[in-house]
C-alpha positions as CSV (number, residue, x, y, z in Angstrom):
1,M,20.1,-13.9,-32.0
2,R,22.1,-14.2,-28.8
3,W,24.8,-16.4,-30.3
4,M,25.2,-13.8,-33.1
5,S,26.2,-11.1,-30.6
6,R,28.4,-13.6,-28.8
7,L,30.2,-14.4,-32.0
8,H,30.6,-10.7,-32.8
9,N,32.0,-10.0,-29.4
10,H,34.5,-12.8,-29.7
11,K,35.5,-11.6,-33.2
12,H,35.9,-8.0,-31.9
13,R,38.0,-9.2,-28.9
14,S,40.3,-11.3,-31.1
15,Q,40.8,-8.4,-33.5
16,T,41.7,-6.0,-30.7
17,K,44.1,-8.5,-29.2
18,M,45.7,-9.1,-32.6
19,T,46.3,-5.5,-33.7
20,P,49.2,-4.7,-31.3
21,H,50.9,-7.9,-32.4
22,F,50.6,-7.0,-36.1
23,Q,52.0,-3.5,-35.3
24,R,54.9,-5.0,-33.6
25,I,55.6,-7.3,-36.6
26,K,55.4,-4.3,-38.9
27,K,57.7,-2.3,-36.8
28,K,60.2,-5.2,-36.6
29,R,60.1,-5.6,-40.4
30,F,60.5,-1.9,-40.9
31,L,63.6,-1.8,-38.7
32,M,65.0,-4.8,-40.6
33,E,64.5,-2.9,-43.9
34,V,66.2,0.2,-42.5
35,N,69.1,-1.8,-41.2
36,K,69.5,-3.5,-44.6
37,F,69.4,-0.1,-46.3
38,L,72.0,1.3,-44.0
39,F,74.2,-1.7,-44.4
40,H,74.0,-1.3,-48.2
41,L,75.0,2.3,-47.8
42,L,78.0,1.3,-45.7
43,M,79.0,-1.3,-48.2
44,L,78.9,1.0,-51.1
45,P,82.5,2.0,-52.1
46,R,83.1,5.7,-51.5
47,Y,84.8,7.7,-54.1
């Protein structure tokens, strides 16, 4: 049963390590979307 707990610990550690990375990617993507949106707004002809 010891290897089970070891596996679980490894899994948990990798998850905790990965989450900030994913959040960063999400944030980056979100910023890109916002920039695209703003760009479109600027490109729209104003009447």
